[in-house]
SETOR-169231 format. One record per residue: residue in three letters; x, y, z of N, C-alpha, C, CB in turn. Coordinates in pm, 1 decimal, always signed. Glycine has a CB too. Example, Ala and Ser with C-alpha at 12.3 -4.5 7.8 and 13.67 -1.06 7.14 Angstrom:
BEGIN
KOLMI  aa     n_xx     n_yy     n_zz    ca_xx    ca_yy    ca_zz     c_xx     c_yy     c_zz    cb_xx    cb_yy    cb_zz
KOLMI ala  +1319.0   -569.0   +780.0  +1230.0   -450.0   +780.0  +1320.0   -330.0   +780.0  +1130.8   -447.3   +904.6
KOLMI ser  +1285.0   -225.0   +708.0  +1367.0   -106.0   +714.0  +1290.0     +3.0   +787.0  +1408.4    -59.8   +572.5
//
This chain:
BEGIN
KOLMI  aa     n_xx     n_yy     n_zz    ca_xx    ca_yy    ca_zz     c_xx     c_yy     c_zz    cb_xx    cb_yy    cb_zz
KOLMI unk +12092.2 +11743.3  +9692.2 +12083.0 +11601.1  +9714.9 +11936.8 +11559.0  +9703.3 +12141.5 +11563.1  +9853.0
KOLMI unk +11914.0 +11450.1  +9635.1 +11777.5 +11399.5  +9615.4 +11726.3 +11338.5  +9745.2 +11772.8 +11294.7  +9500.6
KOLMI unk +11596.2 +11353.6  +9771.4 +11540.1 +11293.1  +9892.5 +11540.1 +11141.2  +9883.3 +11397.8 +11343.9  +9916.6
KOLMI unk +11550.2 +11077.9  +9997.2 +11543.0 +10931.5 +10003.1 +11396.8 +10891.7  +9987.1 +11602.9 +10875.6 +10138.2
KOLMI unk +11367.4 +10806.2  +9888.2 +11226.5 +10768.0  +9868.8 +11173.2 +10689.0  +9988.2 +11210.7 +10684.9  +9740.2
KOLMI unk +11051.1 +10718.0 +10023.6 +10984.8 +10646.1 +10130.8 +10898.3 +10537.5 +10068.1 +10899.8 +10742.2 +10220.0
KOLMI unk +10925.8 +10410.6 +10099.3 +10844.8 +10304.9 +10038.5 +10701.0 +10310.5 +10088.5 +10905.4 +10167.2 +10068.2
KOLMI unk +10610.5 +10269.5 +10001.4 +10471.2 +10264.1 +10043.3 +10456.7 +10154.0 +10148.2 +10376.4 +10238.9  +9921.6
KOLMI unk +10345.4 +10152.4 +10214.0 +10322.5 +10053.7 +10319.6 +10318.7  +9913.0 +10261.8 +10191.6 +10083.9 +10394.2
KOLMI unk +10377.1  +9820.6 +10335.2 +10374.8  +9680.6 +10293.3 +10232.5  +9625.8 +10309.2 +10476.8  +9595.6 +10376.4
KOLMI unk +10192.1  +9530.9 +10225.0 +10057.1  +9475.1 +10238.9 +10032.5  +9419.9 +10379.3 +10035.0  +9364.8 +10135.5
KOLMI unk  +9914.4  +9443.2 +10429.4  +9874.5  +9385.7 +10558.3  +9813.8  +9249.8 +10529.1  +9772.8  +9478.8 +10636.1
KOLMI unk  +9901.4  +9155.9 +10514.8  +9864.2  +9024.6 +10467.2  +9944.4  +8922.3 +10546.8  +9889.1  +9010.3 +10313.6
KOLMI unk  +9881.1  +8817.9 +10590.9  +9947.8  +8714.7 +10669.5 +10010.6  +8611.3 +10576.4  +9848.4  +8647.1 +10767.0
KOLMI unk +10143.3  +8602.7 +10571.8 +10206.6  +8504.8 +10484.3 +10161.3  +8361.0 +10511.0 +10355.5  +8513.6 +10499.1
KOLMI unk +10126.2  +8329.7 +10634.4 +10081.1  +8194.1 +10666.0  +9953.4  +8156.1 +10590.5 +10057.9  +8180.9 +10815.6
KOLMI unk  +9877.4  +8255.0 +10544.7  +9753.8  +8228.5 +10471.2  +9780.8  +8166.3 +10333.6  +9674.3  +8357.7 +10454.9
KOLMI unk  +9905.1  +8172.1 +10287.5  +9940.0  +8117.2 +10156.5  +9977.8  +7969.5 +10163.6 +10054.3  +8196.1 +10096.1
KOLMI unk +10010.1  +7921.6 +10282.5 +10052.3  +7782.6 +10299.0  +9938.5  +7687.9 +10259.9 +10097.1  +7756.2 +10445.0
KOLMI unk  +9971.0  +7593.2 +10174.2  +9873.2  +7496.0 +10128.0  +9809.2  +7529.9  +9994.8  +9767.6  +7481.0 +10229.5
KOLMI unk  +9824.2  +7654.4  +9950.3  +9765.9  +7693.7  +9821.7  +9849.9  +7640.6  +9706.2  +9753.5  +7847.0  +9812.3
KOLMI unk  +9786.1  +7618.7  +9591.4  +9858.5  +7588.4  +9468.8  +9944.4  +7710.5  +9435.5  +9760.1  +7552.5  +9350.6
KOLMI unk +10065.7  +7689.2  +9387.8 +10159.3  +7799.2  +9362.4 +10101.9  +7908.9  +9271.4 +10285.6  +7744.3  +9300.7
KOLMI unk +10039.3  +7875.8  +9157.6  +9985.9  +7983.5  +9072.8  +9877.8  +8066.5  +9143.5  +9928.7  +7924.4  +8944.4
KOLMI unk  +9794.3  +8000.9  +9224.0  +9690.2  +8072.9  +9298.1  +9752.4  +8164.2  +9403.2  +9592.8  +7973.8  +9364.8
KOLMI unk  +9856.3  +8116.0  +9469.7  +9924.2  +8195.8  +9571.4  +9990.7  +8317.7  +9508.3 +10028.4  +8110.8  +9645.9
KOLMI unk +10055.9  +8298.7  +9395.0 +10120.2  +8411.8  +9325.9 +10017.2  +8516.1  +9285.0 +10197.3  +8362.9  +9201.9
KOLMI unk  +9908.4  +8470.6  +9226.0  +9803.2  +8562.3  +9181.9  +9747.2  +8640.2  +9300.5  +9690.2  +8485.1  +9110.5
KOLMI unk  +9719.0  +8571.4  +9409.8  +9665.2  +8636.1  +9529.6  +9763.8  +8740.1  +9584.7  +9633.0  +8530.6  +9637.6
KOLMI unk  +9891.3  +8704.5  +9587.9  +9992.7  +8795.1  +9641.5 +10000.4  +8924.6  +9560.6 +10129.2  +8726.3  +9643.2
KOLMI unk  +9997.2  +8912.5  +9429.1 +10001.5  +9031.6  +9343.3  +9875.7  +9115.1  +9363.6 +10016.0  +8991.6  +9194.1
KOLMI unk  +9760.0  +9050.8  +9369.8  +9634.0  +9122.6  +9391.8  +9633.9  +9196.0  +9525.1  +9516.1  +9025.9  +9386.1
KOLMI unk  +9700.9  +9140.9  +9624.9  +9704.1  +9202.2  +9758.5  +9815.2  +9304.6  +9774.9  +9719.7  +9095.5  +9863.2
KOLMI unk  +9892.1  +9328.6  +9668.9  +9986.9  +9438.8  +9671.8 +10133.2  +9406.1  +9691.3  +9948.6  +9527.5  +9774.9
KOLMI unk +10171.7  +9279.1  +9690.4 +10312.9  +9245.7  +9701.1 +10381.1  +9284.7  +9571.2 +10333.4  +9094.5  +9732.1
KOLMI unk +10489.9  +9361.3  +9579.1 +10557.1  +9407.7  +9457.4 +10642.5  +9297.7  +9394.5 +10644.1  +9529.4  +9488.4
KOLMI unk +10691.3  +9204.7  +9475.0 +10771.8  +9094.0  +9424.7 +10726.1  +8965.6  +9493.2 +10924.1  +9119.2  +9448.7
KOLMI unk +10708.9  +8861.1  +9414.0 +10674.7  +8729.6  +9468.2 +10783.1  +8634.5  +9418.0 +10528.2  +8682.2  +9424.0
KOLMI unk +10849.8  +8570.3  +9513.2 +10961.7  +8482.3  +9477.6 +10926.6  +8338.6  +9514.5 +11092.9  +8526.9  +9549.2
KOLMI unk +10923.0  +8251.5  +9412.1 +10898.9  +8108.3  +9434.1 +11033.2  +8038.7  +9449.5 +10816.5  +8045.3  +9316.4
KOLMI unk +11043.3  +7956.3  +9554.7 +11168.8  +7888.8  +9584.3 +11145.3  +7740.1  +9609.8 +11237.1  +7953.6  +9705.4
KOLMI unk +11238.4  +7656.5  +9567.6 +11227.0  +7514.8  +9602.9 +11270.8  +7496.1  +9747.8 +11312.8  +7425.9  +9507.1
KOLMI unk +11229.0  +7387.9  +9812.4 +11272.1  +7362.0  +9950.2 +11424.8  +7357.2  +9959.4 +11211.4  +7229.5 +10001.7
KOLMI unk +11478.1  +7421.3 +10061.8 +11622.0  +7419.5 +10085.3 +11704.3  +7507.6  +9993.6 +11670.3  +7282.6 +10073.5
KOLMI unk +11638.3  +7595.8  +9917.8 +11711.3  +7683.1  +9826.3 +11806.7  +7773.9  +9903.6 +11613.4  +7767.4  +9742.5
KOLMI unk +11921.1  +7799.0  +9845.9 +12017.0  +7892.8  +9904.2 +11981.1  +8030.7  +9850.5 +12167.2  +7853.7  +9869.7
KOLMI unk +11947.9  +8121.1  +9944.0 +11904.2  +8255.3  +9904.1 +11980.9  +8360.4  +9983.3 +11751.5  +8272.3  +9925.3
KOLMI unk +11979.2  +8481.7  +9931.7 +12039.1  +8593.2 +10004.8 +11949.5  +8627.9 +10122.9 +12059.7  +8717.2  +9912.1
KOLMI unk +12005.6  +8684.0 +10225.3 +11931.2  +8710.5 +10347.4 +11889.1  +8857.1 +10364.2 +12013.4  +8669.0 +10464.6
KOLMI unk +11914.9  +8942.0 +10263.7 +11874.2  +9080.9 +10278.7 +11721.6  +9091.1 +10277.2 +11935.7  +9167.9 +10166.9
KOLMI unk +11671.4  +9184.4 +10355.5 +11526.8  +9204.7 +10360.5 +11488.5  +9296.2 +10245.6 +11481.6  +9264.6 +10498.2
KOLMI unk +11397.6  +9251.3 +10163.4 +11350.9  +9332.2 +10052.1 +11206.7  +9371.4 +10080.1 +11363.7  +9255.7  +9916.5
KOLMI unk +11184.6  +9500.1 +10103.3 +11052.4  +9553.0 +10134.4 +10955.8  +9518.1 +10021.5 +11058.0  +9706.5 +10156.5
KOLMI unk +10838.4  +9467.0 +10055.9 +10735.5  +9436.8  +9956.6 +10749.6  +9302.3  +9887.3 +10734.9  +9542.1  +9854.6
KOLMI unk +10845.5  +9220.7  +9933.3 +10865.6  +9090.5  +9869.3 +10803.9  +8980.3  +9955.3 +11016.7  +9063.2  +9846.2
KOLMI unk +10736.3  +8886.9  +9889.8 +10681.7  +8769.3  +9955.6 +10754.0  +8648.2  +9898.2 +10525.7  +8758.6  +9935.9
KOLMI unk +10812.0  +8568.1  +9986.6 +10881.3  +8446.3  +9947.2 +10788.2  +8327.8  +9966.4 +11011.8  +8427.6 +10028.3
KOLMI unk +10782.7  +8242.3  +9866.7 +10700.0  +8122.3  +9872.7 +10788.2  +8000.3  +9850.0 +10585.2  +8128.0  +9768.1
KOLMI unk +10795.6  +7913.8  +9948.2 +10866.3  +7787.5  +9930.5 +10764.5  +7688.6  +9874.6 +10930.4  +7735.7 +10066.3
KOLMI unk +10792.4  +7638.4  +9754.7 +10696.5  +7554.2  +9682.7 +10751.5  +7413.1  +9665.8 +10663.1  +7615.1  +9545.1
KOLMI unk +10669.4  +7315.5  +9704.1 +10705.2  +7175.6  +9687.0 +10584.3  +7102.7  +9628.5 +10750.5  +7111.3  +9822.7
KOLMI unk +10606.4  +7028.2  +9521.4 +10499.7  +6955.0  +9453.0 +10383.5  +7046.1  +9413.4 +10448.6  +6842.3  +9541.7
KOLMI unk +10416.7  +7168.8  +9373.1 +10315.8  +7261.3  +9323.9 +10237.7  +7336.2  +9430.4 +10221.9  +7188.4  +9240.3
KOLMI unk +10264.6  +7310.4  +9558.5 +10193.1  +7377.0  +9668.5 +10289.2  +7455.7  +9755.4 +10117.2  +7274.5  +9754.1
KOLMI unk +10237.2  +7563.8  +9812.0 +10317.1  +7646.2  +9901.9 +10332.4  +7571.8 +10034.8 +10251.4  +7787.0  +9923.1
KOLMI unk +10455.9  +7549.3 +10071.5 +10488.7  +7477.8 +10194.1 +10518.0  +7578.5 +10307.7 +10610.7  +7383.5 +10170.9
KOLMI unk +10571.6  +7695.5 +10270.0 +10609.3  +7798.8 +10367.5 +10607.1  +7931.8 +10297.0 +10749.8  +7771.3 +10430.4
KOLMI unk +10573.4  +8040.1 +10368.8 +10572.9  +8174.4 +10311.2 +10622.4  +8272.7 +10416.4 +10430.6  +8213.8 +10260.7
KOLMI unk +10700.2  +8372.9 +10369.7 +10751.5  +8474.4 +10461.0 +10783.0  +8602.8 +10385.7 +10876.6  +8423.3 +10533.8
KOLMI unk +10783.3  +8712.7 +10460.0 +10814.4  +8844.1 +10403.4 +10964.2  +8859.0 +10384.4 +10760.6  +8956.7 +10493.5
KOLMI unk +10997.4  +8945.0 +10290.6 +11136.6  +8985.6 +10276.9 +11207.2  +8930.8 +10161.0 +11209.4  +8950.0 +10392.9
//
């Protein structure tokens, strides 16, 4: 049986630091800081609730990040 892969450590990054940034700048910063997936969402988007290690969610309205959270 193959071993279960151990994910690398999630970035030590505060999602609240992305609030207010222009969406392209926030995406670029997130990738530079080690987030494996960055998901841009419109306000009120219907999304799945599973936690995805290494993913940063950005709620974007009028080109700016309104809310950010892990998973």
